[in-house]
N, C-alpha and C positions, 0 to 999 in steps of 0.2 A: 174644476172646483164643483163639488156637489152643492145641492141646495142648502143643506144644513151645515156645510163647512164654512167657518168664519175666516176672513182674511187674517193673515199672520201679522200685517203691519197696518198702520193708519193710512188715511187717504193722502197725506202729504208725501209719504214715502213713494206710493205708486205714481203720484203726479210728477215727482222729480224724475222717476225713471221714464215716464212718458215724454217728458220734455227732452231728456238726454238720449232718447232712442235714436238710432242712426237714421231711420226713415224721416223722423221729424226734423232732425238736423239738416238733412238734405233738402227738405221742403223749405226750411228757413233760409237756407243759402240761395234758394231760387228767388227770394224776395227782391234782391237788387236787380236781377234781370227783369223782373216784372215792373219795377219802377222805371227801368230804362226804356221799356217799350210802351208802358201805359203811364202817362203823366196825369194821373187822377187821384186826388186824395181820398175821394169816396171809395174808389176801387181798392186802394191800399188799406183803408180802414176796414172795409168789408173782408178783405183777405186776412187781416190780423184778427178780427173778431171770429171769423170762421175757424181760424187755426186754434185760437184759444178754446173755443167750444169743442172742437174735435179732441184736443188734448184732455180737456176735463171729462169728456164722455169716454174716451179710450181708457183713462186711468181708473174708471169705475167698471169696466167690462170684466167679468169673472175670468174669461180666458186670458186676458192680459195680466191680471193679477196672479193667475196660476203660473204664467210664464215667468213673471218677475220672481215669484216665490221659488220656483225651480232653479232659476239662475242664481239667486242668493244662496240657496241651499247647496248648489254645486260649488260656489266660491267658499262657503263655510266648510264644506267637506274637504276641499283641497287644502285649505289652511289647517284644518284639524289633522289631516294626514301628514302634512309637513311637521306640525308640532309633535305628533305622536312619534314620528321617525326620529326627531331630535331627542325626545325624551328617552326613547328605548335605546338609543346609542349611549346613554349615560349610565346604564345599569349593566350588570354582569349577564353573561350568557345563561347561567343557571336561573337567575331571577326572570329573565326574558322568557325562557321556556316555561317556567312555573306560571307566569302571567298569562301566557297563551292557554294553558290548561284551565286556569281559573276563569278566563273569559268564555271558554266553551261551556263550563258549568253554569256561568251566569246567563248565557244565552238559553241554556236548557231550562233554567228556572223561569225566565221570562216567557218562554214558549209554553211552559206548563201552566203558568198563571194567567196567560193572555186569554181574553175572551174569544170565543169562536168567531172567526171572520172579522176581528177587529184588531185594534192596536192598544197596547198598554198605555194608560195615561201616565203623565209625568208624576202625579201625586202618588199613584200606586208604586211606581218605580222608586220614588224617594222614600216611600214607606218601607220597601224592601231593603234599601241601603246597599245593594250590591255594587252600584256605580261608585258610591262613596268609598266602599271598602277597596275596590280595585284602584281608585285614584290614590287612596292612602297607601296602598301597597307600592304603587309606582313611586310616590314621593319618598317612602321609606327606603326603597331599593336604591334610589338615586343618592340619598344621604349615606346609605351604607357603602355604596361603591366609592363615593368621594372620601369618606373616612378611611376606608380600607386602602385606597390609593395613597393617601397622606401617611397612613401608618406604615405602609410598606416602604415609603421613601425614607423612613427613619430607622437606623440600625440600633436596636435596643442593646445589643452586646457592645457596640461602639460607645454608647452612652455610659454603660457600666465601666468600661475601660477608662473613659475620661474621668469618671468619678473617682476611681481608684488612683489614677495618676494625679489628679488635682488635690485629692486629700493628702497625698504624700508631699506634694509641692507646698501645700498650705502649712504643713507642719515642719518641713525640712528645707524651706526656701533659704537662699543665701541672704536676702535682704528682707526688711520689713515690708517694703512696697510690693515685692514679688509675692510674699505670703498673703498680703491683703487682696491683691488682684486674684490670686489663686482661690482665696476664700469666696470671693464674689462669683467667680466662674463655677466653683463647686456648688454654690447655692443654685445657680441657674441650671447646672447639669442635673441636680437632684429634682428640681422643678420639672425639667424635661422628662426625666424618668417617671416621675409621678403622673405627669400628663399622658405619657405613652401608656402607662398601666390603666389609667382611667378611660382612655380612648379605646383600648382593647376590650375592657369590660363593657363599655357602651356599645361597641360593635356586636358583642355576643348578645346583649339585651335586644338590640335592633334585629338581629337575626331571629331570635325567638319570637319577637313581635310580628315579624313578617310571616313566620310559620304559623303563628296564631291567627293571622288574617286569612291565610290559606285554609286553615282548619275550619274557620267560621263559614267561609264560602262553601266548603264541602258539606258542612252540617246543614246549611240552608238548602243545598241541592238534595241531600238525603231526606230532609223534611218534605220538600216539594214533591219528590218522587215516591214517597211512602204510600202504600195502598190505603185507601180510605174505605172504611166499612159503610156501605150504603144501607139506610133503613129500608128502602124498597127491596133490596136484594135479600135482606133478612126476612122480610115479610113473605116474599115469594118462596123462599126455601121452607119456611114454617108451613105455609099453605100446601106446598107440595108434599111435605112429610105427613101432614094430617090427611091429605087425600089418599096417599099410599096406604096409610093405616086403615082408613075407613073402607077403601075399595079393594083391599087385599082378597077378601072372599069372592068378590065379584070378578076380579081378574082371574082367579083360579077356576071359577066356573066357566068363564069364557074360554080359557085354555083347554079344559076338558071337553067342552062342547065342540071346539074347532079342531080337536086333535084328529089326525088321519090314521085310520086302521089299515096297516100294510098287509094283513093276511088276506089272500085271495079266496074266492069261493071255489069249491071242488068242481062245480059244473063248468066254470070258465076254463079250468085247466083241461078238462076232458074235451070240451068243444075245440079248444085250440089244438090239441093233439090230433084230433080227427081231421081238422082242416089242413094241418101240415102234411098228414099222410095223403090226403086227396091231391094236394098240390104236387107232391113227389110222384104220385102215380101218373098224373097228367104230364109232368115233365118227362117221365120215362117213355111214355107213348110218343110224345113229339120227337124225342131223340131217336127212337127206333124208326119212325117213319121218314126221317130226313137223312138217314145214313145211306149213301149210294153203295151199290155192290161193288166191291173192289175186284178188278180183273186179276186173274192168275193168283187169286188168294185162296189159300187152303184153310183159312180161319173159319171155324164153324161155331156158330152161336148156339149154345145149348142153355136150357134154363138152369138157374142156380139150384143146387141141391137144397131141399127144404131143411130148415133148422128144426130140430125136435122141440116142441113146446112153443114155437114162434107163432105170433098172431099173423093175420092176413096183411096188416100194414107193414110189419117188419119183413115179411117175405117179399112184398113189392119193392121195398127199399133195397133189399139185397139183390133182387133181380135187376134193378136199375143200375146198381154198381157193377154187376157182372156184364151188362150190355155195354157200359161205358168202357170197361177194360178191354172187351173184345174189339170194339170199334177202334180204340187206340192202337191195338196190336195190328189190325188190318191196315190202318193208315201207315204204320211204320214199314210194313212189308211192301206196300204199294210204292213207297218212296224208294 
């Protein structure tokens, strides 16, 4: 039990549970054995006073009160579960399924309106009225099921047949006494038919009322789940729009300033071409120096024919290709 949490019951309630606690009962049962071994009234009085003081102290301990509250809550929950089971057995399957759906919506409503990290107070729950609506739905479903069972036990067509037969007997009976009894039975049969019709109409009205309760619960859920326009959200959106309008020119200038020009400089292209040509010439020299002479080889390396109008770098690249082709041919013949 927290510091700010109040006990659910008064002190006498917890004192009674402390007295009837199994451990205390065991201690009290030890009193006759104490009297048997210790024949002293002062010792017995001290024992009794100590026991009374301990019971009074224990009944005020928050931990003991919390244990009693949990025990009572468990007993109440078990009794409520048995009552609920008995009540739901008295309604139809369709109403039972509808009740389960409505309870899911009611739980969603409570969760939506529940304070963060807290529990919904009883006053707020009574103000919502979802619990009363569900209880009314169960009561109406029980009455509907009982009325429908009674109505199905009576054959309306059989009543009409009895009315026709009794009407004929009341007018064509052999004796006056038979006609009088037939008239009384006919009156009762017509009352039964009228009662059956009224009960049927009442069942239809009850069915519509149950549907109305279900619609009310759904409406409450839709109200609780509807989006709420926040004043802070509107202010932030308005501020953002004003900032965009005022800073549009600034943003455009920043974009133009930070834009990257992808066109390279001609000097960079020329330097790169010369560097690649030098690397190709050096690779050709290393390849020529590392090729071993192939024995019994008749391959003769001659310089590549010069290309008309070719630069020095292009000639070196063509010579390197010629050398590589010659080396590959000599290696194949050596194998």
